[in-house]
C-alpha positions in Angstrom: -132.8 -45.7 -101.8 -134.3 -48.7 -100.8 -131.9 -51.1 -99.0 -133.9 -54.4 -99.1 -133.9 -54.1 -102.8 -130.4 -53.6 -103.0 -129.5 -56.5 -100.7 -131.8 -58.7 -102.8 -130.1 -57.7 -105.9 -126.6 -58.3 -104.4 -128.0 -61.8 -102.8 -129.1 -62.6 -106.7 -125.9 -61.5 -107.9 -123.9 -63.8 -105.7 -126.0 -67.0 -106.7 -125.5 -65.8 -110.5 -122.0 -65.7 -110.2 -121.6 -68.7 -107.6 -123.8 -70.7 -110.2 -121.4 -69.7 -113.2 -118.1 -69.9 -111.4 -118.9 -73.8 -109.9 -116.8 -75.5 -112.2 -114.0 -73.1 -112.1 -111.3 -73.0 -109.7 -111.7 -69.3 -108.7 -114.3 -68.0 -106.3 -116.4 -64.8 -106.6 -114.1 -62.7 -104.0 -111.3 -63.1 -106.4 -113.4 -62.3 -109.6 -112.6 -58.2 -109.5 -108.8 -58.7 -109.2 -108.2 -61.2 -111.9 -110.6 -59.0 -114.1 -108.9 -56.2 -113.3 -105.1 -57.4 -114.0 -106.6 -59.0 -117.1 -107.1 -55.2 -118.3 -104.1 -53.8 -117.0 -101.7 -57.0 -117.2 -99.3 -56.0 -114.2 -99.9 -53.8 -111.8 -98.5 -52.3 -108.7 -100.2 -53.8 -105.3 -101.2 -50.3 -104.0 -102.3 -49.4 -107.5 -104.3 -52.6 -107.7 -105.7 -51.8 -104.0 -106.7 -48.3 -105.0 -108.3 -49.4 -108.2 -110.9 -52.0 -106.3 -113.4 -51.0 -103.3 -112.2 -53.5 -101.3 -110.1 -53.7 -97.9 -106.5 -54.4 -98.0 -106.6 -57.6 -96.0 -109.5 -58.9 -98.7 -106.7 -58.2 -101.4 -104.1 -60.1 -99.7 -106.3 -62.9 -99.1 -107.4 -62.6 -102.9 -104.1 -62.3 -104.4 -102.7 -65.1 -102.4 -105.3 -67.6 -103.8 -104.9 -66.4 -107.2 -101.1 -67.1 -107.1 -101.5 -70.3 -105.8 -104.0 -71.2 -108.7 -101.2 -69.9 -111.0 -103.2 -67.2 -112.5 -100.8 -64.5 -111.6 -97.6 -64.0 -110.4 -95.8 -61.6 -108.1 -92.6 -60.1 -107.9 -91.2 -57.5 -105.8 -91.6 -54.1 -106.9 -88.1 -52.6 -107.9 -89.4 -49.0 -107.2 -90.3 -50.0 -103.7 -88.5 -52.9 -102.4 -91.4 -53.4 -99.5 -94.2 -53.5 -102.6 -95.1 -56.0 -104.9 -95.9 -55.9 -108.4 -98.6 -58.4 -109.7 -99.3 -59.9 -113.6 -101.8 -61.9 -115.1 -100.3 -65.4 -116.6 -101.9 -66.8 -119.7 -103.9 -69.4 -117.4 -105.4 -66.4 -115.9 -106.4 -64.5 -118.9 -108.2 -68.0 -120.1 -110.6 -67.7 -116.8 -111.1 -63.5 -117.1 -112.2 -64.3 -120.7 -115.0 -66.5 -118.6 -115.2 -63.9 -115.9 -115.8 -61.0 -118.3 -118.4 -63.0 -120.4 -120.4 -63.7 -116.9 -119.9 -60.1 -116.1 -121.4 -59.4 -119.3 -124.1 -61.7 -119.3 -125.2 -60.2 -115.9 -125.3 -57.0 -116.7 -127.6 -57.8 -119.9 -130.0 -59.9 -117.4 -130.5 -56.6 -115.2 -130.2 -54.2 -117.7 -133.3 -56.0 -119.3 -135.5 -54.9 -116.9 -135.2 -51.1 -118.1 -135.5 -48.9 -121.0 -133.1 -47.2 -122.4 -134.2 -44.0 -120.7 -134.6 -45.9 -117.4 -131.0 -46.9 -117.9 -129.8 -43.1 -118.5 -131.6 -41.7 -115.3 -130.2 -44.7 -113.1 -126.7 -43.7 -114.4 -127.4 -40.2 -113.7 -128.6 -41.0 -110.1 -125.5 -43.1 -109.7 -123.0 -40.4 -110.7 -125.0 -37.9 -108.2 -124.6 -40.1 -105.3 -121.0 -40.9 -106.2 -120.2 -37.0 -106.6 -122.0 -36.5 -103.0 -119.9 -39.1 -101.4 -116.5 -38.2 -103.2 -117.0 -34.7 -101.8 -118.0 -36.0 -98.2 -114.5 -38.0 -98.0 -113.0 -34.9 -99.6 -111.4 -37.2 -102.2 -110.7 -36.0 -105.6 -112.8 -37.3 -108.6 -111.5 -40.3 -110.5 -110.8 -40.0 -114.2 -113.4 -41.9 -116.1 -111.0 -44.5 -117.5 -110.4 -45.2 -113.7 -114.0 -46.2 -113.3 
């Protein structure tokens, strides 16, 4: 894998989303949390943390920001008084719709550089890398619905 191009693609992805989000009160680091909550509607914080590839401190800051913006609500978890359950608000759902469209636009832009055969090859390569890394960390494979 060529780290140079991976880095450059990520640079442009951030630039793309910064441009798309410039008129919204949300920042790019909060994006995946709001999308995930839009899909699930309500989640325990520890499940949210486990479903995304970010550090717990990253999640804590993003969740606080989303709560301050009234895009999510946080309440004490009745099953575990030390934890929280977060849910998306109607205002958050409106923003999530814009975010989903932006993500779709990014995917269309990037995939437009590839043929269908190349898309399938890249997908198989990513799956092989994922399987190898999961085995290295001795973790169970995620269900496809969790990906």
